N, C-alpha and C positions, 0 to 999 in steps of 0.2 A: 629326265622323264620323271613324272610324278604319279604315284598310285594313291587311288581315294577308294576308302571302303567305308560304306554308310552302315549304320546299324540301328536298332531302336523302333522300327516300325511295328505296327500291329493293328488290332481289332479294339476299337473304344466306342463308347456311347457318345452321343452328342452332348456337349458341355464337359467332356473329359480332357485330360491331358495325356501328352506323350513328350518325350525327349528324343530326338534324333542325335546321332553322333556321325562325325566324318572324320576318319583318321588319315593324315596325309603321310607318305613315306616317298622315299626315292631321292634323287640328286638334289632336288630343289624342295628344301624342307618347310619353307615358308612363302607360298605364292602370294604376290602382292594382294591379290583379291581373291576371295573365296565367297561362293554363294550357294544358295539352295534354289532349285527349280522343282517344278512338278508338272505332271502329265496325267490327265484324266483320260480314260477311254474316249477315243474318237475326238480328242482335243489336241491342240498344239501345246508343246513345251512352254510354260510360262515361268517367269522370274517370280520368286518370292522374297527373297532378301539377299542381300550382299554385306560384306564386312571387309575393310581394308585391314590386313594383318598387322602393319605398324599404325599404331593410333587407335585402332578400334572403331573408326567411323563406320556407320551403317547406313542402309537404305532399304527401307521395306515397302512392298507393294501395298497399295491402299487397303485391301480387303483383310491383311492379316495385321495391320497396325494396331496395337494394343491388345493383341492376343498372342502373337509370337514374339520371340525374342531370340536373337542370334548372339552367341558369345564364342570366344576363342580362347584355348589354353595354348599359349606359346610352348610351354615346356613339354606339352604332350603332342604338339603338333596335330591338334584336334579342334574341330569346330562343332559346336552344339546348336541345335534348334530347339528351344523350348516352345511347345504348342499347347496353349491353354484355350478353354471355351471352344473346343473343336466344334465344327459343323458339318453335317453331311457333305456339304459342297467342297470340303477340304480333302475328300477322298481323292487320292491320287497316287502314282508312284513318285516317290521324292528322290531327287538326284542332288548330290554334292558336286560342285564344278569349282575350277580354279582357272585363273589367267596367269599367263608368264609374265606379264607386263602390267604396270600400274596404270598407264594412260593418264588421261585428264579429265575423265568424266566418270559417271556410274554407268555400268554396262549391263544391260537387260536382255540383250538378244543372246540366245543360246549359242549362236555362231561364233560369238565374241568370247568364248570360253575354250580353252586349250585341253583341259583334263576333265575326266567324268568319271563318277563311280557307277557301280552297277545299278543303283536304286534301291530304295527300300519302301515296301507298300505301307501306306496309311489308310485304313477304312474306318469311316465314322458312320455309325449306324444311328437312325433316327428314333 
């Protein structure tokens, strides 16, 4: 079992920055793939970015490329999401997720992830 705890959300003006953290703990300390998803009111949960724990390969959703950066600190079992140039459309509840297995491709469907955090709210005002 893996526990994921997010932190770092908040209210920021458009153009501002936030850094989210996701601390992983439990029997499996380094899930092969970790990712951030987000869900805005009335919308489906959508993939934002993923990272392979070993090697650090990343995969970004097009709308956040060049603005968001994911990173992992193996020693702290923590994944970070640095969000710059935030836009009102980035407003959502942001979730950290982890997969038990590596697989052979990138996974962007939330149903393909095994563990989830409780979410942290990000609100961007215009």
